[in-house]
Structures are given as structure tokens and as C-alpha cells.
SEFILO-423937 format. One line per 5 residues: number of its first residue (from 1); their letters; for each residue x, y, z of C-alpha. Coordinates in pm, 1 decimal. Each point is the difference from the previous one (the first is absolute). Layout:
<atoms>
NUM	A	X,Y,Z | ...;
</atoms>
This chain:
<atoms>
1	MKVKD	2770.6,3823.6,330.7 | 107.9,310.6,91.0 | 116.8,315.0,-208.3 | 348.3,-64.7,219.1 | 49.5,-282.3,-222.4;
6	YIDRG	0.7,222.0,-318.4 | 238.6,304.5,103.3 | 265.7,99.1,-253.5 | 265.6,248.7,133.5 | -71.5,218.7,-285.1;
11	ICLRE	139.3,318.8,-113.4 | -16.5,313.0,258.9 | 117.7,351.1,-6.1 | -44.8,292.2,212.4 | -112.1,333.3,-134.3;
16	QNLNE	298.8,180.1,29.7 | 174.4,-237.2,-189.0 | -166.1,-25.5,-304.3 | 192.5,99.2,-323.0 | 110.6,-134.1,-353.1;
21	NVINI	100.4,-289.6,139.5 | -369.3,-98.2,34.4 | -26.2,-48.1,-380.7 | 357.1,-234.9,6.0 | -167.3,-195.1,302.6;
26	FKGSE	-298.9,-59.0,-216.1 | 239.7,-96.7,-284.2 | 178.4,-279.0,222.3 | -271.0,-154.7,145.2 | -364.3,-194.1,-69.8;
31	EEFIT	-164.0,186.3,260.5 | -317.2,183.3,-96.1 | 6.5,266.4,249.9 | 204.4,175.1,264.8 | -138.7,101.6,374.9;
36	VTDKE	71.3,322.4,83.1 | 34.8,64.0,392.9 | 84.8,282.9,228.7 | 302.9,17.6,282.3 | -228.4,-215.9,192.6;
41	KKVLG	-45.9,-274.2,-288.7 | -345.9,94.0,-7.5 | -154.2,-14.5,-337.8 | -51.6,307.9,-230.5 | -109.2,-190.2,-322.0;
46	VILKN	137.9,-204.9,-276.1 | 158.1,92.1,-294.9 | -83.7,-228.8,-311.0 | 213.9,-119.8,-270.4 | -272.6,48.3,-280.0;
51	TIYDM	-29.9,347.7,129.9 | 377.0,70.3,-35.2 | 53.1,-129.2,-333.9 | -326.7,153.3,-130.1 | 119.1,364.1,104.6;
56	LTDNT	334.1,-73.1,-148.4 | -122.7,-126.0,-347.9 | -229.0,368.4,37.2 | 304.9,180.8,67.0 | -214.3,153.6,303.1;
61	LSFGR	260.4,-141.4,251.2 | 269.6,230.5,110.0 | 263.4,-63.4,234.4 | -78.9,128.8,403.8 | -351.3,-74.2,-58.4;
66	IEDCI	-41.5,-358.9,43.8 | -224.4,68.2,332.4 | -223.7,147.9,-215.9 | -41.6,-410.9,-121.9 | -141.0,-90.7,344.4;
71	ISDFK	-326.4,-129.2,62.3 | -208.9,-146.1,284.1 | -238.6,-244.2,-226.3 | 152.1,-309.9,188.0 | -136.8,-205.0,274.7;
76	TIQED	178.5,-79.2,402.6 | -45.5,-327.8,161.7 | 155.9,-165.4,300.8 | 215.3,-302.9,9.7 | -229.0,-210.5,220.2;
81	DPVEK	-336.2,47.9,-238.3 | -163.3,-284.4,-157.7 | 158.4,-30.0,-345.5 | -370.7,6.5,-164.6 | -20.8,361.1,87.9;
86	VIKYL	244.0,76.9,-231.2 | -164.5,-178.9,-346.5 | -228.7,324.2,-55.9 | 295.2,238.0,1.8 | 228.7,-203.7,-241.3;
91	KKPII	-8.5,259.0,-265.3 | 132.4,304.9,192.0 | 337.0,18.7,205.6 | -28.5,-184.3,334.0 | 239.1,82.5,266.9;
96	VVDME	50.0,-180.3,330.9 | -10.1,226.2,330.5 | 57.7,-25.9,352.6 | -217.4,104.4,289.0 | 144.0,364.2,-47.6;
101	KKYKG	-44.7,-27.9,-346.4 | 355.7,-35.1,-71.3 | 122.0,-155.2,-336.5 | 66.7,-367.3,61.3 | 23.8,-112.5,-386.8;
106	KINTK	-246.3,-71.1,-306.7 | -221.3,-279.9,-65.1 | 111.8,-255.2,-251.5 | -287.2,9.3,-262.3 | 131.6,-313.0,-194.4;
111	KITED	26.7,-221.8,246.8 | -349.4,53.9,106.5 | -145.0,11.5,-278.7 | 172.7,-354.4,-89.1 | -122.5,-123.2,330.0;
116	YLRTQ	-326.3,142.6,-12.2 | -36.5,-179.6,-368.2 | 102.8,-291.6,168.6 | -221.1,-22.8,290.4 | -323.2,56.3,-283.4;
121	QYLTN	148.1,-304.0,-186.7 | 12.7,-218.8,313.1 | -366.4,120.1,111.0 | -79.9,-103.0,-368.7 | 148.6,-306.5,24.2;
126	EFNAI	-150.4,-105.7,322.5 | -347.8,134.4,-127.9 | 27.1,-245.6,-276.7 | 120.4,-292.3,200.6 | -322.6,24.7,232.9;
131	IDSTY	-211.7,57.2,-320.7 | 148.5,-316.3,-158.6 | -65.5,-195.0,340.5 | -347.2,84.1,-2.4 | -216.7,-260.7,-92.0;
136	NGILA	-239.9,153.4,-135.4 | 49.3,122.5,-375.2 | 38.7,359.2,-55.8 | -10.9,213.9,-337.7 | 26.1,375.0,-19.6;
141	INRDQ	-19.4,237.0,-311.4 | 64.9,350.9,-33.9 | -239.6,306.6,-179.5 | 224.6,-118.3,-328.9 | -162.7,-365.3,68.0;
146	EIVVC	380.1,-120.5,31.7 | 42.1,-279.6,274.1 | 213.5,131.3,305.2 | -39.3,-279.4,215.5 | -64.3,-375.3,-52.9;
151	NDSAE	138.9,-247.9,246.5 | 97.3,-351.5,-4.4 | -322.6,-131.9,128.9 | -190.0,186.5,-302.4 | 247.5,-115.1,-254.9;
156	NILGL	-52.8,-325.4,146.7 | -392.4,11.6,21.0 | -29.7,192.8,-357.0 | 292.7,-222.8,-175.7 | 187.0,269.0,-73.9;
161	EGQKN	332.1,-175.8,159.4 | 304.0,76.5,-228.0 | -87.0,326.1,-168.7 | 91.2,385.0,72.3 | -349.8,105.7,120.5;
166	IGRNI	101.7,355.9,160.0 | -43.9,268.7,-248.8 | -200.1,-153.6,-234.5 | -344.2,80.2,-116.4 | -269.8,-187.5,235.1;
171	QEVLQ	-187.3,-101.2,-324.0 | 285.3,-130.8,-159.4 | 38.0,-258.4,306.4 | -360.5,-40.1,49.6 | -262.3,45.9,-262.0;
176	ECRLV	-294.4,-19.6,258.0 | 90.1,189.9,316.2 | -253.9,241.0,183.9 | 310.5,203.2,112.9 | -15.9,237.8,-310.1;
181	KVLES	-424.4,50.4,73.3 | 95.2,86.7,392.9 | 282.1,266.5,-115.3 | -276.3,145.9,-254.6 | -301.5,-28.7,256.1;
186	GKGAL	158.8,29.6,322.7 | -227.0,-303.5,170.2 | 165.9,-301.7,108.6 | -165.0,-346.7,80.9 | 15.1,-210.5,259.2;
191	GREKV	-7.6,-386.6,52.0 | -48.5,-70.6,-391.9 | 39.3,-361.7,-73.3 | 193.2,-129.5,-327.4 | 123.3,-327.6,-98.9;
196	LNNRN	339.1,41.5,-173.4 | 266.6,-205.7,-93.6 | -207.5,-301.3,187.7 | 4.8,214.5,297.5 | -310.0,153.8,204.3;
201	LSINT	95.7,330.8,49.6 | -145.7,271.3,260.5 | 115.3,319.9,-179.5 | -25.8,385.2,132.4 | 63.6,295.6,-188.3;
206	TPVVK	41.0,360.5,150.9 | 121.2,293.8,-177.5 | 334.6,207.2,179.4 | -81.0,353.5,108.3 | 245.2,253.1,60.1;
211	DGEIV	-78.7,345.5,72.0 | -368.8,-40.7,-87.2 | 128.3,-148.8,-379.3 | -15.3,-355.9,-131.6 | 316.6,-40.2,-69.7;
216	GAVAI	3.6,-412.4,-26.9 | -177.6,-297.7,54.1 | 87.4,-305.0,212.3 | -148.5,-381.0,-12.2 | 19.2,-248.3,270.0;
221	FQDIS	-24.3,-377.3,-108.6 | -65.2,-241.4,245.5 | -3.1,-409.0,-76.1 | -307.3,-137.9,199.0 | -10.9,-331.8,-177.3;
226	NLRKV	103.3,-155.7,348.0 | -168.6,269.0,171.3 | -398.7,-117.0,-57.5 | -64.8,-127.5,335.0 | 111.4,321.1,164.8;
231	KKALE	-209.2,220.6,-233.8 | -274.1,118.5,255.2 | 297.0,94.4,204.0 | 123.5,248.8,-290.8 | -329.3,157.8,-98.3;
236	AEKNA	61.2,285.0,246.1 | 375.4,58.2,-152.9 | 22.4,358.0,-135.5 | 162.0,51.7,-407.9 | 352.6,-172.2,98.1;
241	TEVLR	147.5,369.8,-142.3 | -104.1,132.2,325.4 | 90.3,-294.0,197.5 | 345.6,-7.6,-171.0 | 39.5,381.2,88.5;
246	NIINN	-87.3,9.8,388.4 | 141.9,-346.9,60.4 | 305.7,146.9,168.8 | -213.8,211.2,197.8 | -263.6,-274.9,108.5;
251	AYDGI	92.9,-346.3,-63.6 | 178.4,-23.7,327.3 | 31.2,199.0,301.6 | 355.9,143.8,-117.0 | 241.2,-79.2,-309.5;
256	VVVNK	359.4,158.0,-71.0 | 233.7,-94.5,-294.1 | 342.0,0.9,24.5 | 301.1,-20.8,-254.9 | 274.8,-256.6,4.0;
261	DGYIT	163.3,277.2,235.3 | -236.5,5.2,218.1 | -110.7,348.2,-95.6 | -370.3,94.2,-4.7 | -179.4,27.3,-391.9;
266	MMNEP	-328.0,-31.1,159.7 | -234.5,14.6,284.8 | -351.4,-4.1,43.2 | -224.4,291.3,179.5 | -124.3,-270.3,300.3;
271	YAQFL	360.3,-91.0,94.5 | 124.6,353.9,-51.8 | -272.7,126.7,290.6 | 48.4,-310.9,183.8 | 397.1,137.1,81.1;
276	GVERK	-99.4,353.6,-18.4 | 182.8,116.9,-255.2 | -79.3,150.2,-364.7 | -11.5,-227.2,-275.3 | 180.3,219.8,-231.7;
281	KVIGK	289.3,97.3,208.5 | 132.1,-373.4,59.4 | 26.2,-76.5,-341.8 | 355.7,-42.7,-60.1 | 122.3,-64.6,365.0;
286	HVTEV	112.0,-314.1,112.6 | -280.8,-241.9,144.9 | 210.2,-23.9,336.4 | -40.1,400.3,47.9 | -367.0,-31.9,-26.1;
291	IEGTR	-120.7,-323.8,173.8 | 112.1,-116.5,310.0 | 151.0,-354.2,34.3 | -89.1,-101.2,-415.8 | 193.5,-294.3,-165.9;
296	VHLVA	-143.1,93.4,-331.7 | 321.2,124.8,-110.3 | 144.4,-352.6,102.2 | -258.8,-139.8,-194.2 | 111.7,229.6,-349.5;
301	KTGKE	374.6,-174.8,61.7 | -100.7,-361.1,101.8 | -299.3,-58.1,-212.0 | -167.6,-215.6,279.2 | -330.7,78.1,91.3;
306	EFGQI	-143.4,61.5,352.5 | -371.8,-62.2,99.4 | -169.0,59.6,301.8 | 276.3,189.1,184.8 | -62.1,194.1,322.6;
311	QKIRD	156.4,358.3,-26.0 | -51.4,281.1,265.8 | -74.3,325.2,-180.4 | -96.2,321.1,247.2 | -28.3,-249.4,293.9;
316	KNVVV	-266.8,-220.5,-186.2 | 88.0,-352.8,-81.4 | -96.3,-59.8,-380.0 | -21.5,-320.7,-238.8 | 155.1,64.1,-329.7;
321	MRTPI	166.9,-148.4,-297.0 | 276.8,41.4,-220.6 | 70.4,-106.0,-353.6 | 229.7,27.4,-216.9 | -80.3,172.7,-387.3;
326	LKKSK	173.9,-212.6,-258.0 | 39.3,82.3,-385.0 | 135.7,-286.7,-211.6 | 89.7,-190.4,318.9 | 206.2,305.5,130.9;
331	VIGAI	-88.6,171.4,329.6 | -38.8,379.6,-60.1 | -144.7,82.7,331.1 | -249.7,-116.4,247.6 | -394.4,110.7,100.9;
336	GKILF	-71.4,-4.2,376.2 | -394.2,-24.9,92.9 | -151.0,63.7,316.2 | -231.7,-302.1,39.7 | -168.4,91.9,355.6;
341	KDLNE	42.2,297.1,210.3 | -139.4,-186.7,301.8 | 60.1,-322.6,119.1 | -325.4,-40.1,121.8 | -102.7,-11.6,-376.4;
346	INVLA	207.2,-321.3,-69.3 | -216.3,-130.4,324.0 | -330.1,93.9,-162.9 | 116.5,-125.7,-369.9 | 107.4,-339.2,182.0;
351	SKISQ	-339.5,-47.1,179.4 | -179.5,5.0,-325.8 | 267.3,-220.7,-185.3 | -87.3,-257.8,291.5 | -402.3,42.6,-63.1;
356	IEKEL	55.3,-39.4,-364.2 | 246.4,-338.5,71.5 | -304.9,-122.8,213.3 | -252.7,30.4,-248.4 | 239.1,-116.1,-253.4;
361	KYYKN	69.6,-322.9,196.3 | -413.7,-48.9,70.3 | -36.9,26.4,-409.4 | 285.5,-232.7,-63.0 | -129.3,-284.0,236.8;
366	ALKEV	-308.8,27.0,-127.8 | 123.8,-53.9,-359.4 | 208.4,-271.5,165.6 | -330.8,-185.4,122.9 | -128.1,-38.1,-329.8;
371	SETKY	287.7,-43.9,-208.2 | 307.6,-202.0,202.0 | 79.5,-316.3,15.1 | -116.9,-233.2,275.1 | 237.4,-322.2,-19.5;
376	SFDNI	351.4,-91.7,-96.1 | 179.3,-301.0,-86.2 | 52.4,-28.9,378.8 | -368.4,-42.2,15.8 | 13.8,-312.4,-220.4;
381	VGKSN	55.6,-290.7,229.1 | 189.9,-321.8,-73.5 | 278.4,-171.3,-110.3 | -116.1,-251.8,-236.3 | 171.3,-85.8,-297.1;
386	KLTET	-316.6,74.0,-189.8 | -48.1,355.5,180.0 | 370.8,83.1,-40.0 | 0.0,-51.9,-357.5 | -339.8,226.2,-41.1;
391	KYLAQ	192.6,288.1,229.0 | 318.6,-35.5,-193.4 | -209.7,60.9,-312.3 | -151.4,318.1,126.7 | 287.3,144.6,125.3;
396	KACHT	81.4,2.0,-340.2 | -257.7,194.5,-113.1 | 68.9,277.3,256.1 | 280.0,99.6,-249.2 | -204.8,56.8,-305.8;
401	SSNVL	-269.8,214.7,-111.7 | -208.2,-267.4,-157.0 | -319.2,-151.2,32.3 | -41.2,-269.5,296.9 | -293.7,-272.7,-33.9;
406	IRGES	-20.5,-165.2,346.7 | -179.3,-349.3,-9.9 | -112.8,-214.4,270.2 | -343.2,-158.8,182.4 | -217.3,241.4,202.9;
411	GTGKE	153.6,81.9,351.6 | 388.5,-71.3,-109.4 | 94.8,347.3,59.1 | 33.8,112.2,-353.8 | -54.7,358.9,139.2;
416	LFAHA	274.2,-22.8,231.7 | 258.8,-63.5,-305.3 | -171.2,315.5,-162.8 | 84.6,219.0,291.1 | 324.9,-128.4,50.1;
421	IHGSS	107.9,27.0,-343.6 | -127.4,378.4,-15.8 | 171.6,69.3,300.7 | 352.5,-139.6,-95.1 | 15.3,120.2,-348.8;
426	KRNMG	135.7,376.1,-130.2 | -364.0,86.0,32.1 | -92.1,-65.1,326.4 | 21.0,413.4,76.9 | -281.1,27.2,-203.4;
431	PFIKV	-393.6,-82.5,51.6 | -89.3,-371.3,46.2 | -415.3,13.4,-124.0 | -216.6,-372.4,57.3 | -258.6,-74.8,-212.2;
436	NCAAI	-176.7,-336.4,38.7 | -184.9,-40.9,-361.8 | -255.1,-239.4,129.2 | -132.2,214.9,273.1 | -106.3,337.4,-228.8;
441	PDELL	-282.0,-79.5,-204.8 | 43.6,9.4,-372.7 | -174.8,320.5,-71.3 | 228.9,181.5,245.6 | 307.6,-163.3,-66.9;
446	ESELF	126.8,252.9,-274.9 | -56.5,335.4,176.8 | 135.5,-202.8,326.2 | 299.0,-42.4,-218.4 | 71.4,288.2,-248.8;
451	GYEEG	-239.7,232.6,215.4 | -258.6,263.2,-185.3 | -35.8,364.1,-59.5 | -292.0,227.1,133.5 | -326.2,-109.7,-164.1;
456	AFTGA	125.9,-340.0,-152.2 | -294.1,-158.3,121.8 | -314.3,56.2,203.7 | 129.7,9.4,361.1 | 358.0,61.1,-59.3;
461	KKGGK	170.7,221.1,266.0 | 29.6,399.2,-76.6 | 358.7,53.7,-153.7 | 44.4,-405.8,-58.7 | 211.6,-222.5,153.4;
466	IGKFE	343.9,-125.5,-59.6 | 47.5,-358.9,-81.3 | 202.9,-258.0,174.6 | 266.7,-40.8,-274.7 | 24.0,374.0,-4.9;
471	LANGG	53.1,-38.7,399.2 | 255.3,-260.0,-84.6 | 197.3,209.0,-216.0 | 371.4,-13.5,113.1 | -25.7,-334.8,176.3;
476	SIFLD	-228.6,-304.6,-32.9 | -346.9,-144.6,-15.9 | -124.1,-291.5,73.0 | -264.3,-147.0,-141.5 | -118.0,-343.1,176.5;
481	EIGDM	-253.4,-236.4,-123.7 | 88.7,81.8,-348.8 | -139.9,-252.5,-168.0 | -359.7,82.7,125.3 | 73.9,333.1,-238.7;
486	PQSMQ	-314.3,11.6,-264.0 | 131.8,-26.9,-380.0 | -75.2,370.7,-59.4 | 202.2,124.9,302.0 | 258.5,-251.1,-138.7;
491	AKLLR	33.7,169.4,-348.9 | 15.7,361.9,196.9 | 280.3,-99.4,240.7 | 214.9,-129.3,-319.9 | 3.3,359.8,-161.1;
496	VLQEK	99.9,135.5,337.4 | 281.2,-263.5,-1.4 | 88.1,75.8,-358.6 | -33.5,355.4,9.6 | 127.3,98.3,358.3;
501	EVERV	-272.6,225.9,29.5 | -371.9,26.9,103.5 | -272.4,213.0,-78.5 | -277.4,110.3,268.7 | -378.5,-123.5,-96.9;
506	GGTKS	-134.4,279.7,-146.2 | 347.6,137.4,-76.6 | 140.0,132.9,-326.0 | 395.1,11.2,141.0 | 220.7,-265.8,56.0;
511	IKLDV	208.8,-75.3,301.5 | 357.0,-101.0,-16.5 | 104.1,-262.7,279.6 | 265.1,-144.2,139.6 | -168.3,-309.9,185.0;
516	RIIAA	137.3,-345.0,71.6 | -295.8,-275.1,6.2 | -9.5,-307.9,259.4 | -279.4,-195.8,-122.6 | -118.4,-316.6,221.2;
521	TNRDL	-234.0,-282.8,-56.4 | -108.0,-364.7,117.8 | -153.3,-89.9,-318.1 | 129.8,-182.4,-312.6 | 87.8,260.7,-257.2;
526	EEMVK	124.7,-244.7,-213.8 | -331.9,-194.7,-62.0 | -189.0,358.0,4.7 | 201.9,116.0,-297.6 | -114.2,-340.1,-148.5;
531	NNQFR	-324.7,27.7,35.2 | -11.3,425.5,-92.4 | -80.5,126.6,371.6 | 352.7,146.2,28.2 | 178.6,183.7,-264.6;
536	EDLYY	323.4,-169.7,-152.5 | 162.8,355.5,-80.0 | -64.6,150.6,364.9 | 100.2,-371.1,155.9 | 320.6,52.2,-134.3;
541	RLNVM	51.8,359.1,82.7 | -75.0,-89.2,332.3 | 179.4,-308.0,35.4 | 339.4,137.8,-42.4 | 147.3,-123.5,376.5;
546	SINVP	-208.7,-266.8,106.4 | 24.7,-129.3,357.9 | -192.8,-311.9,117.5 | -103.3,18.2,367.6 | 8.1,-354.2,136.7;
551	ALRDR	-315.9,-132.9,231.6 | 35.7,-93.6,342.9 | -5.8,-355.2,-41.1 | 311.9,26.5,-221.1 | 181.9,153.2,233.3;
556	IEDLD	-149.0,-171.6,327.0 | 393.9,14.6,179.2 | -68.1,362.3,21.6 | -328.0,-40.1,224.6 | 248.3,-1.2,323.4;
561	HLVEY	114.7,347.8,-135.7 | -331.4,126.9,-107.3 | -166.7,-70.2,370.1 | 257.1,137.2,205.1 | -41.0,330.4,-249.6;
566	LLFKL	-357.7,-4.6,16.6 | -42.6,-49.9,345.0 | 220.4,293.9,98.5 | -152.8,228.2,-248.5 | -384.8,-136.0,109.9;
571	SKRVG	85.0,22.0,362.6 | 43.3,348.9,1.6 | -319.8,96.2,-241.7 | -236.9,-199.6,220.6 | 140.2,69.4,352.2;
576	NYVSG	49.5,-312.2,92.1 | 345.2,-151.8,88.3 | 19.5,-383.5,-81.7 | 345.1,-145.7,97.0 | 38.7,-227.8,-284.5;
581	ISKEA	-192.3,-322.0,-166.8 | 55.6,-353.2,109.7 | 194.9,-265.7,-226.4 | -333.7,-211.0,10.8 | -166.1,322.6,-183.5;
586	IKWLK	286.3,87.5,-227.9 | -13.2,-370.0,-117.4 | -378.2,24.1,-81.8 | 55.1,320.5,-216.1 | 245.9,-185.8,-213.3;
591	TYSWP	-209.2,-260.9,-74.3 | -274.5,220.4,-134.9 | 20.1,110.6,-367.5 | -81.1,395.9,44.9 | -195.8,75.7,-293.5;
596	GNVRE	-55.5,339.5,112.8 | 418.8,67.8,32.1 | 171.6,207.2,225.0 | -345.0,222.9,47.6 | -202.7,-292.7,118.8;
601	LENVL	288.2,-91.1,226.8 | -0.8,346.3,176.0 | -364.8,3.5,47.6 | 43.1,-373.1,146.8 | 263.7,145.9,249.4;
606	ERAIN	-193.6,341.2,65.3 | -282.8,-232.0,116.6 | 196.2,-235.8,209.6 | 159.0,316.1,134.3 | -377.7,130.2,125.6;
611	LVDYG	-43.9,-313.7,169.4 | 319.6,-49.1,225.2 | 29.1,150.9,316.6 | 233.7,263.0,81.3 | 395.6,-137.4,-22.2;
616	KKIEI	-135.0,-332.6,-116.9 | 106.3,-229.7,-316.0 | -206.5,-74.0,-263.5 | -140.4,-394.7,21.0 | -158.8,-208.0,-202.8;
621	ENLPM	-314.9,64.7,120.1 | -3.3,355.5,-87.3 | 63.1,-95.4,-359.2 | -276.7,-7.9,-243.0 | -184.5,-374.5,0.4;
626	HITNM	14.1,-3.5,-386.8 | 385.5,-48.8,81.7 | 31.2,-177.7,312.2 | -311.3,-251.8,-37.8 | 30.1,-114.5,-383.9;
631	DRGLS	64.8,-379.8,84.5 | -277.3,-15.8,265.1 | -195.0,205.0,-235.5 | 36.0,-197.8,-261.1 | -77.8,-345.5,190.6;
636	TMKED	-341.0,107.9,110.9 | -87.7,158.6,-335.7 | -324.4,-80.3,-157.0 | -137.7,79.7,-388.9 | -278.4,249.6,88.3;
641	KPLRK	219.4,212.3,238.2 | 284.3,243.4,-62.2 | 321.7,-23.3,216.2 | -30.2,314.7,188.5 | -319.7,-140.5,132.0;
646	ILDEA	153.8,-300.0,100.3 | 279.9,126.9,176.5 | -221.0,235.1,200.7 | -248.6,-293.9,100.6 | 324.5,-221.4,83.7;
651	EKEAI	110.0,285.9,240.8 | -286.4,93.2,146.6 | -80.2,-351.2,82.2 | 347.3,-19.2,205.8 | -34.0,289.9,178.1;
656	LKCLK	-375.4,-142.6,108.8 | 152.6,-355.3,119.0 | 284.3,181.1,216.1 | -246.0,258.0,161.1 | -221.1,-322.8,89.2;
661	KVGGN	301.2,-163.4,138.0 | 125.9,304.8,220.5 | -316.1,80.4,121.0 | -42.2,346.3,-219.5 | 335.4,123.2,168.2;
666	RTKAA	130.2,182.5,-280.3 | 334.3,60.2,175.5 | 71.9,-393.8,3.7 | -167.9,-35.8,-362.0 | 247.3,268.0,-143.6;
671	KILDI	297.7,-188.9,161.7 | -82.6,-358.6,-123.1 | -94.5,153.6,-336.1 | 350.2,189.0,8.1 | -127.6,328.3,-99.7;
676	SRSSL	-47.7,344.8,157.6 | -273.8,96.0,182.2 | -90.8,303.2,-231.5 | 47.7,-276.6,-275.7 | -262.6,-220.9,169.3;
681	YEKLW	-271.4,280.2,25.1 | 39.2,125.9,-322.3 | -54.9,-327.6,-110.2 | -324.9,-56.3,225.8 | -109.2,318.5,-118.5;
686	RYGIN	26.2,-121.6,-356.3 | -185.9,-322.1,46.7 | -256.6,163.2,218.1 | 119.3,-214.1,300.9 | -180.7,95.9,323.7;
</atoms>
């Protein structure tokens, strides 16, 4: 603002015109002084109303001597001067003159005072809004131990909401408060941790020093309940009071704060240096007069944040953000921040982020390999009624968090169902941990499932080990061969299911669990319960959703689909392409009882693929003899020989007779026997035929 905005015409008299009318002029106006000029309107002095009245009261004023009342204790100022220049002279008469020192008018001190007080109130409101927008709690007292600052975060953290705290004695509000000691000793403290209102707080306290004298104390409260993981990154942090005092100057490359009308209320030193201006001189100016190309005043009007915008300042492209300041959902101003002074800084940052993303991807893939499901319902092949019914029940189990018990003979695909249930459930983003209860020695099973603490037993790893249940937290754990779990472990597993918590071996602390159990067995658990081999209470805990996987012999109509699916899968794994399987070979496969179920079928087909020439079909001779020569083997069986030996002798005899017939020509022999040459060579090697 300029002086010309506050000029009043005032009363101006020439020196030769002074007479007793001066008294009447004062009586008829509210003016406090009259300006006296010469003929050229240059100011000679002023006559104060109070001086005239005092002299009249004392009877010391006689007519014709009004000029004796002229004084020179006044201040002249020009109309283009900043209004701030006037503030310190408000107690004196202030006269506005032009470049030639001629009278132009006087300052309206009343209007300046009102505007100045209004500006101070705006600044106070802006400051309070910024303080209340701060995440950390701020509490300050003066030298009389009275609260002078208590922002919204402090009220929330300290449980003081809804109270009138400003002006109260700190010891009435908080009985245990170190601010009084800080005020008395002048010594602050950094990073003190304290639990208050069930919150973990980091508290920094510091005295407030003005002109070398302690005039108060400040406490900064930071809720670190959710910041434990980044505690190391905060060890180097200085006390929060210093951070708050320096945040405007150091947190970003530059910060400017404007009120809702776009006038600057605050600017930090780095921003002022970057602009090449004096920070104090720009306060009160419209932001467009100070910062070229700015839009922060528009954000103060619209309330819409602008992030990552490019702005040209002093021939440099800088990256800025502009954020509205809100108080009770109302926009009262805006903050402009320089994020990057040089676009090259963004490239460096992007490079670092890219490297971090690569590392994160690596660790995600590593975790995925350990805990991810490998199969879905698409991997469960077959359309038979029994399998369709089983898949329907399994898909129903996906929509609940109840425990699941999968039953079936060995090799039927119980693990496939476990993978599919987890992968289609609401826990699919969590881990899937697999444990084979029959493969782990009894003495190690407890530590494997529940983990152990360091020193829990001889040979325990340093630092202990996390158990499978902890690893599965938030997901599912697959307990395969649950029927082979020792009874001592059954009792401990039952406690985990009931309490939903686990305690490591050698530990004293219980760990809360959110784990779904999917168990599987090929044993008759009901019979085991009757024989006291399996706990009845554990059985009922596990057998909530029961799924019976049918044996292959009970769904033999699925064999065609299974063979097609497995041939494609196994050909890729073995590296030998086969064009299919003959109808005669399929016929033999369907007449077999498959005691080993799908796992046995997979082994038979893998063996056949290894024997078939590239691009050929699997024929009967590529199948094992216990599948293709059953009838013939039974006709030549003797009581003192096993079936395998009888079949091998029959095959060897047939090959010898054929070779003798063709004079040892192996190509012709393979053609007569209707097998590939590679199959014939394999059989010759097996039976030791030269």
C-alpha cells in the first residue's frame, strides 16, 4: 500500500492569514492540527489544537500572537512512499508533500491504524491456521506458565478437545509436564518417548529465548504409533521445535503464503533469495507483483490444489505445487512451494525410484515363489459327475473363512484343490504356506509350525526362526497328511485353533493369528478317532467343510481329458513332442484300476513320452507291461514267480523269437513287433540281448 491511499485534504493556512479565526476553525472541525505554509505552499510548521486550548486556559494567548503557536515537531512524507514508513511516526503530525516540499495534504492516521490492526489480525489468523494444519501437536507457555499456543493436534493427542485451554495455567491442564522445568532450567530435551492416552509419543521440548531472556517454553508432540518401522530414519532428527522454527526456510526450496485475496503474508528466506528480493519488503504485496507467472492467488480463490506444475521464474523452469489453506472447510489462503529448482533433479529422483522399484519387484517375486498358489480350478481337469460335485463344494468353501478338510486317496489331487480354494478366496492376496506333516520328524514339527526363539534348544539359529503359522498370517496354511501328525502335536494344534494365537518354542509372548487351515489326508480319520489315534475335538475343528476327492477309477470317463491335458504339460517339461495317443493305448489305460490315481497316470505318460520318437503317437508298446499284458501274464503265471518276472520273461522270449526269424535285423524286428526302434533298443538293453 502507498501513502497516497491514506491522504486527507486537511486544513492548510498561509502564515500571513493567521488570526483569531484559528480558534474558530478548531472549534468547527475534528482536526488535531493546522498546517502553516508560506506563499509558495511550502510547509513552515503546524499549530496543534491542544496547544491553543492549553494557552487559552492559562490566559497566555493574546490576539495577534497566533504565530507563537507554530511548532516544527512534525514529519513530512511523499505520496508514493510505502505506508509502512508512516507507522512509527503516528504520534506526530504527518504532512504529505510533493517533490518540491509543497503541501499536498495530511495522513489519515485513523484509517491507517484500522488497516494496520486488520492486517495484524489477518496475519494472526493465517499463523493459527498453519499451526492448526500441522500434523504434530504444538503446546507453548509463557513465563507465567500460561498456555499461549495449543493447536488442534495437541488437543487431540493430549485429550484436551472441547476445552478452553489458551490462558490457563499449564499445571491445571497437565499435571505432569516438563515445560515448567524447561522454563526454570532453560534446558530442553529431544526425542523423549512416552505413552499417553494409549499413544506412543515422541516429545521434544525447548525454551523460547528473546533478547537473551527465557520468555517461555514449547513442546512438540509427534504420534509415532505407526512410525516404528521408520524409527532409524528419524534418529538423526533434531528437536521438533527447531524443525518447526526452520521448516519454512529449509523444508522446501521455497515457500510463500498468501491470504485469500492473494496478498503475501509469509515468505521464507530461500524463496526471497531465489527471487532476488528482501523478504520483509514483499510482505503485504500482491503475489503477482513479486513472483512472475504465479497461480497461487488463483488457488486461494478456487481451493483446488495444483501439484507438479512447471513455472518459469527468472529464466529457470522450476517445479512447484500450490495448496489451499483450509480452516473449518473454508479456504483462507494458499501455500506455494518450489519442489525442484532444476528439472534435472527430477531425472535423478526418477532414476532412484526406478532402482527402488526394481529391488521391490525382485523381493516380491522371491516372496511369490515361496508363498504363491500354483494351481487354480482350471488345473483340475474332468467333467464327470463326481468331480463336478467335488469342485462345486470346493468353490463354495472359497466364500468362507471356515477350516477345510480335503480327503481322498494318495495321488487324487488333494493339493490342487487346496491351492485352488486359497487362490479363489478373499485371502488370495495373503500367503499360502504348505506343510507336509508326514515329512517332518516328530521332534522338529513343533518348531517348524510355531517357530522358536534364540537359544530355545541346542542348535537353534541366532535370532530364532519364524514358524509356518506366522508366515501364513493373513492367508492360508495347508497341512497335508494331517492324519500322520503325532498326538502330542494334535493337542498344541487344537490350542492354536481355539485361541487363534501361537507361542514360539522357548518364547513367552503370544502372537495373534488370522490364518485359515486347509488340511488333507488319505487316512480314515473316523476310524482313527475310534482307536484313540486322532483327537476327536481336533477332528471336529478341522472337519467344518469336508471335501472328498474321487479316485481316478471312480471317474474313468475323465481319463480322455486328463491324458490330453497331461500330454501337453509333460511334453513341454520333457522336451519331446508327441502328436497324441492311439485309441488302442487309451483302451488299455481305461481297463487299468489306477491304484496310484492321477499321479500314477502322470508317471506312466511321462515314461511313454520319453520312449516315443519326436512327433509320433504313444502306442500300446510304449505303455508299461503291467498295464498292457495283464491277461497274458495271468495265463503264464506260476505260483512261485511274481507277475513282474512272468511279464518280463514273456516279453524277452517274444523279442528273441522275432530276431531269430529275421536273422538279427533289428529294423525288421521292430516293424514286426510294431514298436519303435528306440523302444526295441531300450528293451534289448534291459534284457541283456546282444
